[in-house]
N, C-alpha and C positions, 0 to 999 in steps of 0.2 A: 114844500114844507120839510123840515128836517125831522127825523125820527131817531134820536140817539138812544143808546141802550138805557133802559129804565122807563122810557116813554110808554104811556098806557093808552091802549085803544080798547075801551070797554074793559073786560076782564083779562085782556091779553097784554102782557108786558114784553116790550121789544127787547130782544137780546142781540140783534145784529142786522146787518143789511145784506140782502142776497142779490139784488140787482135792480135795474131800472129799464123799463121798456116803453113801447109806444102807448100802452094802456095805463101804466102807472108804476109804482114802486113796490117791490116785493121785499118783505121783511121777515126776519126770523123772530119768533116770539114763543112765549110760554103761556099756556092757559093756566092762570093762577088758581082756578077752581079744581081742575083735574090733574094739574102738574104734568101736562102733556105738551110736548113741543109741537108747534104748528107753523105754517107759512101763511103770511097775510099779504094779500095784494090790495094796496091802497090805490084807488083809481085817481087819475088826474082830476083836478078840480073842474075842468071843463066838462067832464063826463057826468057831473052831478047836476047839470042844468035841467030845467023842467022838461018832462017828457022822457028824457033819457034816464032819469032816476027811476021812474016807474018801470021802464023797460029793463033796466039792470036788475031790479028786484025780481021781476017776473022771470027773466032768463036765469038768474042765480038760483031761484027756487026750483026751476025745472032741472037745472044741472045738479042740484043737491039731491034730487030724487034718484040719480043714477048710483047704483051700488054694484060695482064690477071691479074685479082685481086688476084690470088694465085701464082703469080710469081714475085719475086723481080725485080723491073724495073731497067734496065741499062740506065742511062742518057747520059753517055759520056765515051770516052776512050781518052787516051793521053800518051805522052812520054815526060820525062824531064830528062836531064842529063843521058840518056841511060836507065832510069827506066820507065817501062810500068805501067800504072795504069788504073783502071776501076772505074768509078763513078756510084754509085747505090743509090737507095732511102734508107734513114736512117729508120730503123725499130725499134720500141720500144716494148720490150717484152723479150722473151728468146727462145732458140732453143728447139725443141722437146727432144733433149738429156738432156737438163737441166730439163725440165718438168718431164721426166721419173724418174729423181733422187729424185723428191719430193714425189713420191708415186704413188698409183693406179689412173687410169683414169676411168671414167664411160664408159660403153659401148656406150652410146650416143655420148660422146666426141670422142671416138675412131673412130666410123663410120663417124662422122661429119668431122674430120680431114682427114680421108682416102678419102672421096668423094671429098673434096677440092683438095687434091693432085692429085687424079685421073683426075679431070677436068683440072688441070694445065698441067699434062702430055699429056692429049689429045690435048690441044692447041699446045704444043711444038711439039709433034709427027706429027701433021697435017702440021707443017711447016718444017718437015724433020729434027728436032733437037732431038737428044737423049741425055739424061742427063749423064748417065754412072756412077753416084755416088750418087744415092738416099740412104740416111741414116739419122738417127735422127739429126745429127749435121748440115745437109743441109736443114732441114725443120724448119722454124721460125714461132713462134706462137705470133700473135699480139692480145692483149686483146681487146675485144669489151665491150662497156658499159653494155650490157646485161649479161655479165659473160661468154660468149662463146669466141672462139678464131678464128681469121682469119689465115689460114695457108698460108705460103709463101715459095716457093721453091727457094733456093739460088744456085748460082754458075753454072748456065747453061753455057756450053761451056768450063768451066775451067777444068773439069774432063778430057776431051779429050786432053786439053793442057798438063795436068800433065802426061798423058800416053805418049804423044809425047816426053816430056822431058826425061822420063825414057828410051825410045827407043833411043833417040839421045845420051844420056849419057851411053848407054849400061848397065843400072842398072837393076838388076833382081827384082822380086817382094820380094826378101828377104825371102825365104821359111823357114829360121830358125830364123828370127828376130821376136821380140815381140813388142807389143805396137800398134802404129798408123796403121801399115800395117795390123795387125790382125784385128783391128777395122774395116777397110775398107773391107777386104776380107769377113768378117762376113755377109755382105749384097750383095756380088757379086752373079750374076747369074752363073750357071754352065758353060754356053758358054763363059762368060767373063773370068772365071777362066782358061778355056782351051785355051784362046787366039783366039777364033773363031770370025767371023764377027758378029757384033751385030746389032740388030734391036730393035724396040720399046718394044718388049716383055721382053728384058733384064731389062728395068726399072720396068716393072710390077713385075718381080721376086723380085727385090730389095725392092719394096714397100710391097710385101708380107712378107719379112723378117722384115721390120719395123713394120708392123701390128702384126706379131707374138710377137715381143718384147713388143708392147704396151699392149697386152692382157695377157702376161705371166710374164713380167718383166725380161725376158732373151732372148738372141738371139737364133735363131733356130740351129745354128751350132757353136760348141765351140771348142776351142783349144788354147794351150799356144803359139803355133807358127802358122804361115800362112800355113805351110805344113800340120799340123794336121787339121786345118780348111778346107783345100782343100779336104783332105780325107773324112771328114764328109760330106762336101757339095756334092761331086761327088758320094759318095757311100751309104750314109745312109739317112734315113728319119728323120726329126726332131722329138723329143719326142712329144707324143700326147698333144695337147693344154689342154685337159681336165684333164691331170695329174697336171697341174699348176692352172687351173682356171675352176671350174665346172659351173660357172655362165654365161659363154659366150653363146650367142644364137647359136643354131646349124647352122643357115644360115651363120653367120659370120665365124664360124669354117670352113665351106665348102669353103667360098670365099678365106680364107687364104691358105688352102691346095691346092686349084686350082692354086693360084698365085705361090706357091712353087713347082709346078710340074717341075721335072728336064728336061723333054722334052718340049721345048717351044711350040710345036704344041698342047699340052694338056692344056696350060694356056688360060686365056682370050687372044683373038687375038689382041685386041687394048684397049687403056685406056678408050675410049668412052663407050665400052661395060661394062667395070668394073664400070665406073661412074654410068651408069643406074642401075646396080644391087645394088650398095651402096645407091643410091638415094631412091630406093624402100624400102630398109631395114631401112634407116634413117627415113622414113615417118611412120613407124610402131609405134603406141603409146606405146607399151609395152617395147620398148628399153630403159631401165633405170637402169639395174643391174650394180653394181660396179664391175669392173674387178680388181682382185687382186691375187697375188700369195698366194695360200692357205697355211696355217700353219699346222704342224702336230697336229692332234687332241690331246687334253689334255689327259694324262694318269695318273690316280691317283697312287701315289707311293704305292708300295706293300712292305710288310715286306720281306726282302731278306732271302733266305735260308742260314743258318749259315754253314760255312765251318768247317769240323771236324778237318782238319789238320792245323798245323802251316804253315804260308806262309813266305818265305824269304823276308826281307825288304832291300831296297837299303840303302847304306851308304851315309850319307850326310856329307859335309865338316865340319870340326871342326871349332868352332868359337873362337874368342879371349876371349870372356867372356862367360863361360859355368856355368850354375847354377846347383848346386847339389840338389836344392830343388824342382826340376822338374823331374818327371818320365814319360816315354812315353809308349804308346801302339799304334801300327800302324797296319792298314790293308789297303793295297794299291791296291789289286786286286778286280775286279768287282765280285758281288755275282753271284751264279749259278742261271740262270733263268730256268723257266719251258718251254721247247720247244717241240712241237709236230712235228714229222717228216712229218706228212701229210700236214703240212702247207707249206712245200717247194714246189714251183711250178715246174712242169716238164720242162726240157729244150726242146727247139724246134730244130729240125734238119734243119729247113728251113733257119734259119739265126742266126747269132751270136748276142746274146742279150747284150746290153750295161748295165753296172752297175755303180753305183755311186762310186765316189772316197772316199766317207765317210768310215772310218775304220770299221763301223758297218755293211757294206754291205756284202752280201754273196759273197765270191770270185767266179769269173766266171771260169768254166772249159770248155775247148774246146772239142767238140766231135770229135773223130778220125774217119775219113772216111775210106772207103775200101782201097783206094790207099795208104794212109799213113800207114795203118796197115800191109801191105805186100800183097803178091800174093799167099800164100799157098793154100787158098780155093777160088781163084778168079773165076774159072770155075763153081764150085759148087754154089756160090752165084749168078752167072749170070743165071744159069739154074733153080734155086730154089728160086723164089721170096718169098714164104711163110717163108722159113728158114731165109731169110734176115730180114724180118719183126720181126720174133721172136728174132733174135739176137739184132736188134735195141731196141726192147722193154726191153730186159734184160740189155743192156748197159745203157739205160735211167734210169731204176730203180736203177741200181748199182751206177751210177754217182749221182743220187738224194740222195741216202743213204749216199754216201761219203760226199757230200756237207753238208748234215744235220749234220753228225758227226763232220765234220770240223768246221761248224758254232758253234756247241755246245762246241767244244774244245776251239774255239777262245773266246767265251763269258765267259768261266770259267778259261782259262789259259793264255790268251794273256797278255803280259806285258803292263803296262801303259806307257811305254817309248815313244810311238808314239800317245798317246791318244789325246793330245791337240795341235792343229795347231796354228801357229802364228796369223792367222786371226780369230781364234775362240774367240769371246768376252767372257771374264770371269767376271761375275757379282757378286760382294760381296753383299750379301743380308743382313742378320742379324745374330748376335750371341746373342740369347735371354738370357737376364740376369734374371735367375731364383733364384738368391741368396737372394732377398729381399733388397739388398743394392743398392739404386738408384744412388749412386755416381759412380757405375760401368757401368751405361747405355751407350751403344754405344762405349765404349772404345775398347773392344776386336775387333770389326769389323773394326774400323778405324785403329788401330795398325796393324792388319793383312793386310789391304789394303796397307799401306805404305811399309810393308816388301815384299809382293809379287810383288808390282809394281817396286821393284828394278831390277827385271828381265828384260833384254833387249829383251826377246823372246816372251812375251805374252802381249795381250791387256787386261789390267785389268781395269774394270770400278768400280768406287768408290761406297761406301755404301750410299753416298749422293744421287746418282741416285735412289737408292731403296727407300730411305725415301721420296724423292719428289714424287715418283709414288704411294705411299700408298694412299688408299682411305681415304677420310676425316674422322678424328677422330680415325683412326687406330693407333695402337701402335706396333712398331717393336718388342717389348718384349712379345707380346701375339698373335702370329699368327700361328706358326707351319710351318713345311717344305712344306706342300702342298700349303699353301697360298704364301709362299716365292717363290716357283717354278712358280706359276701362274703369279706373278709380273715379275719375271725374264724372262718368256716367252713373256710377254707383252713388255718388254724392248728389246727384240731381242737378248738375250744372248744365247750362245751355251752351256755354263756351268755356274752353279750357286754354290756359296759357302754358306752353312748354318751351324749354330752350336748352341750349348747351353753352358751356364756357370751355373753350379749348385753347391750348398754348400754341402760339405761332413764333415764339422766340423767348429769350430770357425776360421774364416778367412782362411779356406781351401776349395779348389774348384776342380771340375772336368771340364775341358774344352774339349768339343767334337766338332769336325769340320768335315764336309763332303763336298766333291766336287762331284757334280752330273750333268749328262748331262740333258739338258732341254728337248730334243726331246723324249727320251725314259725313262727318269728318272733312268738311270743306274748309279750306284755309281762308280766313278773313284777312289776315295780314301776316307778312313776314318781315321782321326787322333784323338788321345786322349792324353791329358796331365793331370797329377795329380799335382795340385798347392798346396804346403803345407803352403804357406804364401801369403798374399795379395800383397806384394811387388814383388813376383815372377811371377805375372800374365804376365807381358810383356815378361819375359824370356821364358815363355811357348809359347807365341805367336810367338816369334822368331823361336823356335823349329818347330812349326807347319808350319810356312811359308816356312822354308827350306825344310821340308819333302814334302810339297805340290808341290813345284817347281820341286823336283825330281820326284814325282809321275806324274807330267804333261809331263815329258820327257826332262827336261832341264839337260844338262850334268853337272856332278859334278864340272868340271873345271869352267864352266860358273857361277855356283852358288857361288863358292869360290871367283871368281874374282869380282863379283858385290855385294856380301852380305856385308852390313854394319850394325853393331848392332844398335838397337834403341837408345842406349845411345849416339851414335855419329850422326846417321842420323836424329834423332828426339829428344826424351826425355824419361826418366824413371819416369817422374812425372805424376801420374794418373790425378790430377787436371788440369795439362796443357793439357793433351789429351782431357779431357772433355770440356775445354774452346775452344780448336781448333774445336771440333765438333759443338759447339754453334756458333762459328764465321762463319763456312761454311754454316750452315743453314740460318743465317741472311744474308749472302752475296747472297745466292741463291734467297732469297726473295727480294733483292734489298735494304735491310736495311744496308747501309754502316756504319751508326753510331753505331748500335748495334754490327755489325761485328767487327768494329775497337775496340770497348770496350772489346769484347771477346778475340780478338788477344792480346790486351794489358794485359789482365788477364793471358793468357797462357804464355806470356813472363815474367810476374811478377812471376809466379810459377817456371819458369826455363828460366833465361835470355839467356841460350845457346841453346834454342829451335830454331835452325836456320831454320828448315823447316817452322815453323809458321812465322818467321820474313820475309822470302823471299815471302811467300804467302801474307802476309800483304802488303809488298812493291808493289806487282803486283796489289792488289786491290786499293792501293793508287794511282797508275798510272791511273787506269781506272776512278777514280772519279776526278782526276785533282789535287791531293795533291802531286805534284812532289817534293817539298822540303822535305817533311816527308819521301817519298819513298827513296829519295837519302840518307837520314840519316840512314834509316834502312839497306839499302844495304851496306853502309860503315861499319855499325856495324857487319854485317854478314860476311864480307870479311875475317877477321882474322881466322874464323873457317872453311874456304872454303875447306882446304885440308882434313878435317875429314868427309865431307859429301858424299852423293852418287853422281854418275856421273850426274844424272839429276839435282841435286841441284847446282852442279858446273856450268853446262851449263846455267841454268836459272839465276843464280846470275850474270854471266858475260854478258848474253844477256840483262838483265834488266838494268844493270849498264850502258851499251851503250845507251839503250833507254832513260833512265832518264837524260843522259848527252847530249841529243840532237843529237845522231848519230844513227838514225834508220837503216841506211844501214849496219853499222857494226853489229848492233844487229841482223839483218836478216841473215847475213853471219854466225854468231855464231849459231843461231838457225838452220840454214840449216845443219851445221855440226852435230848438236844435232840430227836432224831427221835421218841422215845417221847412227849414232851409235845406235839410239833407234827408229827404224821405227814404233813402235807401241805406242809411247808416244804422246798422243793427245796434251798435253800442249806444246810440242816442236813445233808442227805445228801452234798452236795458236799464239805463240810469233813470229814464222817465218812470218806468215801472217801479224801480227801487225807491224813488222818492215818494211815490203814491203809497206803496206798501208800508214804508216806515212812517207815513202819516196816518196809518190805520185805514186807508182807502183801498181795501183789498179787492173789491169788485171792480173799481175803476182801474186798478193796476193790471187787471187781467188782459185787456186788449193790447196795451203796449208790450206786455210780456209775450203775448202770442205773436205780435208783429215781429219782434226781435227774433223769435224762433223761426218764423216763416222766412225771414230774410237770410238767416244763417242757422239752419237746423242743427249744425254741428259745432257751433260756438260754445265754448265752455261757459262764458259769461251768460249767454242767452239761455242755455239749458238750466244753469244754476238759478237764475232769476225767475224763470218760468216755474221751476219746481218749488221754490220758496213760496211763490204766490199760490201754487196749487195746494201746498201744505196749509197756508193761511185759510184757504177756502174749503178745507177738508176734502179735497179731491185726491184722495190717496191712490185710487186706481189709476188716475192719470199720471201720477208720479211713477208708478211701477211700469206703466206702458211706455212712458217717455224713456225711462232707463233701459228697458228691453230694446227699444228701437235704437237709441244712441250707442248702446254697447256694440252693436253690429258695425259701427263706424269708428270704433276705437276711442269713444268718449264715454266713460263710465264712472258714475258716482255710487259705488256700492253702499256707502253710508246712507245716502238719501234713499236708495232702494230699500235698505233695511228699515228705515223709519216708515216708508210707505206700506211695506208688507206688514209690519207690526201693527200699524193703525188699522189695517184691513182685517186683522185677526188671523193672519196666515202663519203666525209663529206660535204653535201650541205645544211643541215638545222639543226636547234637546236636539233631535236630528234636524228639525226645521230651522231651529236657531243656528245650528252649525252651518247649514246651507247658505244662509244670508251673511253670517259673520266671516266665514272662511275667505271670501274675496277681499276683505278689508285688510289692507297692509298696514304699514307703520307711518303712512303719510298723515299729516295733521288733519286735513279736511275730513277724511273719513273717520279718523280717531275721535274727533269731536262729535260726530253723529253717533258713533258707537257708544261713547260715554253717555250721551243723552238717552239712548235706548236703554242702556244698563241701569241708569238711575230711575227711569220711568217704569222699569219692570221690577224694581226693588233689589236689583243686584248691585247694591251700593259698594260692596267691597271690590268687586271687579271694576265698577265705575271709577272708584278712587284711583285705582292703578292706571286706568286709561287716561283720566284727566291729568294725572301727574306726568305720564309719559308724553302726552301732547304738549303740556306746558314746559316740561324740561327741554323738549326739542325746540320749541319756539324761542326759549330763553337763550339758546346757543347762537342765535343769529340776531345781530343788532337791529335789523329792519323789522323783526317780528317780536322782539323781546317784550314789548308792552302788551302784546296779546296774551302772553303767558300769565301776566298778572290778572287780566280779565277772566281767563279760564278758571283760575284758582278761586276767584270770588264767587263765580257761578257754582262751582263744586261745593264751596262752603255753604252757600244758601240752600242747596238741595239737601245737604246733610242736616242743616238746622231745621228745615221743614219736616224732615223725617224723624226728628227728635234725637239725632246723634250729634250732640253739641261738642263732644270731645273730638270727633273727626272733623267737624266744621272748624274748630279752633286750630287744628293742625294746618289746614289750608290757609286760614287767615294769617297765621303767624309767618308763613313762608313769603308773604308779600305785604309788608307793612308800610311801605313808602307810598302814601297816597298822592304825592306829587307827580308820580309817573302813571297815575291811573286815569282812565277815561271817566266820563260822567256815569256811564252805565256800570262800570266796575265799582265806583264809589257807592252807587245806589245798591248794588247787590251786597256789598260789604256791610252797609248799614242795615239792610233787611236781615241779613244773617245774624248780625249782632243783636238786634232787638228781639228777634225770634228766640234767641238763646238767653234772653234776659239781660244782655249787656247794653242797657240804655245809654250810658255815657258814651260808648263808642258810636252807637247809632246817632246820637246827637251831634257828635263831632263830624260824622259823615254828612249830616243834614247841613251843618254850618259850612262844610267844604263845598257842597253843591250851591249853597246860597252865595258864597263869596266868589266862586270861580265860574259858575255856569248859569247864573240867572238870566243872562242875556240870550241864552240858547232856548228856543221855544220848547224843545222836547224836555229839557231839564225843568223849565219853569212850569210847564203845563202837565207833565206826567210824572217825572221822577220825584220832584219835591213834594207834591201833594200826597203821593202814595207813601213815601217814606215818613213824612210828617204824620200821616194818618196811622201808620203802624206804631209809631212812637206814642201817639195819643192813646191807642188801644192798650199798649203795654202799661200806660200810666193810669188806666182805668177811666178814660174819657171817651166812651164810644160815640156820644153825640157829637163831640168835636171831630172825631174821626170821620163820621158821616158827612159833616159839613165840608171837610177838606176833600173828601173823595168826590163830592158833587162837582168839584171844579176840574177834576182830572180828565185830560184828553190825551190820546196818544195811541201808538201802535198796539199796545197790549191792554188798552182800557177795557177790552172785553174779557180779560182773563184775570190779571192780578187785581185790578180795581174792584170788580165784583166779588172776588175772593175775600178781600179785606172788608168790603161792605157787608158780606155775609157774616164774617166774624163779629163785626160791630152789632149787627142785628141779633146774633146769638147772645151777645153780652146783655142785650136789652130784652131777651126772651121773646123776640119777635120771630118765631120759628117759620111761619108761613113765608115771610119776606126773605128770610135767610135761604129757604129752599130755592126760591126763584133765582137768587144770586149765585148759589152753587151750581144750579142748572145752567146758568149762563156760561160759567167756566167750562162745563162739560160739553156744551154746545160748540164751543170754540176750541176744540181739542188741538187742531193744527196750529192755531195762534200760540197756544200754551207751549207747544213743542218748539216753536221757533225761538222762544226765549231760553231754550235749553234747560228749563227748570222742570220740577216734578209737580207742577200745579195740578195737572189733570188727575193723577191717582190720589193726591191728597184731597182734592175736592170730592172725589168719589167717596173716600172714607168719611169726610166731614158730612156729606149728604146723608150717609147711613146713620151717623151719630145723631143728626138732627131729627130724622124720622123716629129714632129710638127715644129721644127726649120728648117727642110729641106723643109717644105711646102708640105710634103707627107701626106695629110689629111686621105686618106684611110688607110694606114698602121698605122698612129698615132691613129686613131679611134679603130682599131683592137687591138693594143697594150694596149691602155687604158682599153679596155673591158677585156683583159686578166688580167690586174692588178686588176681591180675592182672585178673580179671573185675570185682572190686569197685573197683579203681583204674584202670579202663579210660579214665577221663576225666582221669587225674592229669596234673599239670604235667610237662612234659618235663624240667625241671631238678630234679625231685624224685626223689632216689635215697636213700631212707630209710636212715640209719645207726642202726638200731634200738638203743635204749638200754634 
């Protein structure tokens, strides 16, 4: 069942959707009696079946009896139309699972969180309540002002309910299923896995598994299915913690191992005992080391031993355009390493040793025991212990020698067909231009990236990542393979591609490219092409890209099916390639104007450069130049059948997006991700379509996937942060920015918004700290203007909006975005009561023919807010005549604008009727704001309060619109309380508004409209 904003569950009014899990749907809501925000978990209908209903009520009542600062409080339970729901406190922050995805935690943080959870379990266990499902997803971290976190255990009682549901439905644990079940099993105690009666010590084992993951970055027991995890859990010990993290204090190491004892009698016998141990450990002053998964130590590349004999090379598919001016020399097998047999560790007869699945691991051989070897000498062995020992020794030495020989053979003879896994990030670093011709800088690496990225099999990260991560003043054409490897390792790549372009004569070159493993610096492949003419360089790159794909293990049929020559997929114009690289560099820096100019130059050099045209359209959508983006996509469409699979998907998805149909765009992008699961851009657009459809929670997973595929992609970071903003995950934004800044990808404007929303900017010095890094580039200027307007610094905001708009107006590819910015700036000033300032912005861009639907909408709202109903009606007519076929305009923009006009005309009932049909990305902010104004007109203060509270609940969504809805709703909330005679709440609400506008201009005295 759907629970849209405004839906009622008893006295609770839904204001948003927080997520969906195995047990049910979690909603954000307001208690209309207490005006308190709450979270509501509505259980799946199947869980309301007879027997389970009574158990749910019994468990929920028991959970509600728990009153502890580290347990999520249960306020209420209820049932409506056969649906059971539980009302809990609304927590702000993120789960431990989310936190672990951000990176390492300090030892102090690990122990602090652990002791809090132990204290919570002690309280629950003393009341006879066992959790049964302790895992990172059920531990919530609420940020404190001092930078620490308050841990909260979620879902007490529901785990038992879920178990009962499985028993009732006769569902197994799904021993061959993958995914969520495996995730839960990874934290189970052995006795829980075996179906034995549980006690409090089961929760302690699960907490031990959580602690193991916190200090190592991985769960203690792995497996692709539940069955495999069960075998590991019941039979084997977890890998030593110090193999992952050598910085962990020995005392914490011992605590975790004791918690993970398979025999529960060997664990801590109660949570209170564990808490006391952790409390003592936490009080030690030297607990401050950073826990992190260690990386393989850097290995300086050595000159490989040259093989004496010729090696067979794989055949690659023939191309439609083969250049006779290119000759090839290929070596695709790894060089012979120097290996000492003595380095091979002897096998132990006491246990079977686990090995890594990495292809470079020594294959494990099982030692044959007496019984499996036969019975010929059984009596002799039984009576002659010394002989048995000698035999074992000989067997061990023999097997060790065989393993060493096998390892040596593998290193020197193994085919590269299985070298590269789909999950191995391949980082294009640099192809150093040593020709002395600066016009060739960067072209080879970029063209190689575009060609290898055609493969649906591999995760290829672009050379722009590498350039962004270079130390200040470093040049990619003067670094060498060792430095390239160091940066690739820093970027988390499994394989890096490095090469050189050297002159061998007038406009004749030798292009050499190597694919090398980052961990051990082993060469996977070496490719070399002789280029006898400058114009043949791109053909040589095509050859090398095809050969590398074959070397990486891609089947010939797959290469043939997906390979598109550069002449069709991109361009054969070297100047066009150079302009594309310049455009990407400018875009990464947030300089949309220079990026637009460079894209325009690329298309001037080759008007059929569809790849650049589609990339430009995507950038134009990000900056708000929808009309220009639409024109570019229309121009690219006739060449669609000649492009790559990715280009076809992207053009179709962006066309739906720019046409106001984000849901259709998301569906196309979803299909794209199925065909190309390693393509980060597919997930970026998938997440964008979902977010613009208002499905913020659903957008979270594809946004995260894009970021995991390419953590340093400007597009992936931007999309992930926008979705974090929509979900009020401001801490995650700041953490993402802090991490990405270390790799040369920094959005100081977004970091400013995240820090501001967290309340970290409280005085001029703190404000300067976050504003100082913001330069003159448009991307960050837009965020700065949004911050200034939201803090009441409208005079400074006006200057920033104008500067950004003026810059965009100078470049034809971004000029329409300048118009959009000025309409937004006008709306903010209108809402703040400064209609004179709003009028200035409106008059600077009066040609609505060049406006997007959103720009027209903002212009109409600004006009009606300032009492200019005729202009607002004209904008309403423009939307109706030009954009009614676009779902966003028809379902969101028009109903809201028409409702605002109805309000201004004194028809609040009609306004409410119009607003009831509104659906869209900001239907949780602007729509409830207008609804609240309508209820105020009808003197329905209680209902108005709930609608204003809905706006405040969705602060991040309001900020995504670049408007000042949040502070204005704060002020309106205070005025509503005052109108009701509720002085206490009015005073509190005014104080909150004053805090938000503590930096406001002195002459700003909003006459709220």
